[in-house]
C-alpha positions in Angstrom: 7.2 -84.3 4.5 7.8 -80.8 4.3 11.0 -79.4 5.3 11.4 -77.1 8.0 13.5 -74.5 6.2 10.6 -75.2 2.8 7.8 -74.3 5.4 9.7 -71.2 6.4 10.2 -69.9 3.1 6.6 -70.9 1.8 5.6 -68.6 5.0 7.7 -66.0 4.1 6.5 -66.1 0.8 2.9 -66.1 1.6 3.8 -62.7 3.7 5.3 -61.2 1.1 2.6 -61.9 -1.4 0.2 -60.2 0.9 2.2 -57.5 1.6 2.4 -57.1 -1.5 -1.2 -57.1 -2.5 -1.8 -54.5 0.7 1.1 -52.2 -0.7 -0.7 -52.5 -4.3 -4.4 -51.8 -2.9 -2.8 -48.8 -1.0 -0.9 -47.5 -4.1 -4.4 -47.6 -6.0 -6.0 -46.0 -3.1 -3.4 -43.0 -3.3 -3.5 -43.3 -7.6 -7.3 -42.2 -7.3 -7.1 -39.6 -4.9 -4.0 -37.9 -6.9 -6.9 -38.0 -9.6 -9.3 -36.3 -7.7 -7.1 -33.9 -6.9 -6.0 -32.8 -9.8 -9.6 -32.5 -11.0 -10.3 -30.5 -8.3 -6.9 -27.9 -8.9 -8.0 -27.9 -12.8 -11.7 -27.0 -12.1 -10.3 -24.5 -9.6 -7.7 -23.2 -12.1 -10.8 -22.5 -14.7 -12.3 -20.5 -11.5 -9.5 -18.6 -11.2 -9.3 -18.0 -15.1 -13.4 -16.9 -15.0 -13.1 -14.7 -12.3 -9.6 -12.6 -13.2 -12.4 -11.9 -16.7 -14.9 -11.0 -14.5 -13.0 -8.5 -12.2 -11.2 -6.7 -15.8 -14.3 -6.3 -16.6 -15.7 -4.8 -13.5 -12.3 -2.7 -13.0 -13.2 -1.2 -16.5 -12.8 2.6 -16.2 -15.4 3.7 -18.3 -17.9 1.2 -16.4 -16.6 2.4 -13.4 -17.2 6.1 -14.4 -20.6 5.9 -15.3 -21.8 4.1 -12.5 -20.0 7.1 -10.4 -21.6 9.6 -12.5 -25.1 7.7 -12.0 -25.1 6.5 -8.6 -22.8 9.9 -6.9 -23.8 13.2 -6.7 -19.6 14.5 -7.6 -18.9 17.6 -9.6 -15.4 18.3 -11.2 -12.8 20.1 -9.4 -12.9 24.3 -9.8 -10.0 26.0 -9.1 -11.4 27.8 -6.4 -11.0 24.6 -4.3 -7.3 24.4 -4.6 -5.3 26.0 -1.9 -1.0 25.7 -1.1 0.0 24.7 2.5 0.8 27.9 3.4 -3.1 28.9 3.6 -4.2 26.3 5.8 -4.2 28.0 9.7 -1.3 27.1 12.0 -2.1 26.5 15.6 -0.7 29.4 17.7 2.4 29.3 19.6 0.5 29.0 23.3 -1.3 25.9 22.1 1.4 24.2 21.3 3.1 21.3 23.9 5.6 22.7 26.7 8.8 21.5 26.0 10.2 18.6 27.7 13.7 19.0 28.7 15.4 16.1 30.0 18.2 15.3 32.9 17.1 18.1 34.9 18.0 21.1 32.2 17.1 24.3 32.7 14.7 26.1 29.5 17.5 28.9 29.7 20.2 26.2 28.7 18.4 24.9 25.1 18.7 25.9 22.0 15.9 27.1 20.1 15.4 26.4 16.3 13.3 27.5 13.5 11.2 24.1 12.6 8.7 24.2 10.0 7.9 27.6 8.5 8.8 28.1 4.9 11.6 30.4 4.1 9.7 31.5 1.2 6.2 32.3 3.1 7.7 35.3 5.9 3.5 35.9 6.7 3.5 32.2 8.1 4.3 32.5 11.8 7.8 30.5 12.9 7.5 27.3 15.0 10.3 26.5 17.3 11.6 23.4 18.5 14.0 22.8 21.7 16.9 21.2 21.6 18.5 20.9 24.9 22.1 21.6 25.0 24.4 19.4 26.8 28.3 20.2 28.3 30.6 16.8 27.6 33.7 18.1 30.9 35.9 15.2 29.1 38.1 16.6 25.9 36.9 14.4 23.1 39.1 13.6 19.4 37.7 15.3 16.2 37.2 11.6 15.0 35.3 10.2 17.8 32.4 13.0 18.1 29.3 12.0 17.7 26.4 13.4 15.4 24.8 14.9 18.2 28.0 16.9 19.2 28.7 18.1 15.6 25.0 18.8 15.2 24.8 21.5 18.4 28.1 22.4 17.0 26.7 24.1 14.1 23.1 24.7 15.6 24.9 26.9 18.3 27.7 28.7 15.1 24.6 29.4 13.1 22.4 30.8 16.7 25.0 33.5 17.2 25.7 34.4 14.2 21.9 35.1 13.6 21.9 37.2 16.3 24.8 39.1 15.6 23.3 39.6 11.9 19.8 40.8 13.7 22.0 43.4 15.4 
């Protein structure tokens, strides 16, 4: 007669054997899948290698030049076709958008800046930008001035110097 502990150990050994068989079957299936994936990776790498070789062949400058010569009606660029930025037409001032002044400020309280026309070509029309002047009533320390305040001060000095030099 079998003792109860022997029966329990026999059942546990059978369960462990069944679990071991099941795990080994799953490992075998995963190993087959891994082999399939490795073969797919190798064939994809070979295909990439072939495509890179084909790409380098198709992008040879001599080949592209020959195809362009054969299929496109292009002519070499002549010196008459080249121009500088100063010869391009400029929009007249009446076509420029109206300045937008925020905070209900008047156009009288704005600073006009030359913004655009190159100094080397005086024949080109000047473009003007409008920067609103903001007056601050509170005293500010020199170290705590904002960049906008410093730029406005420089611009107003340049405008006043320009008016004095023009007189």
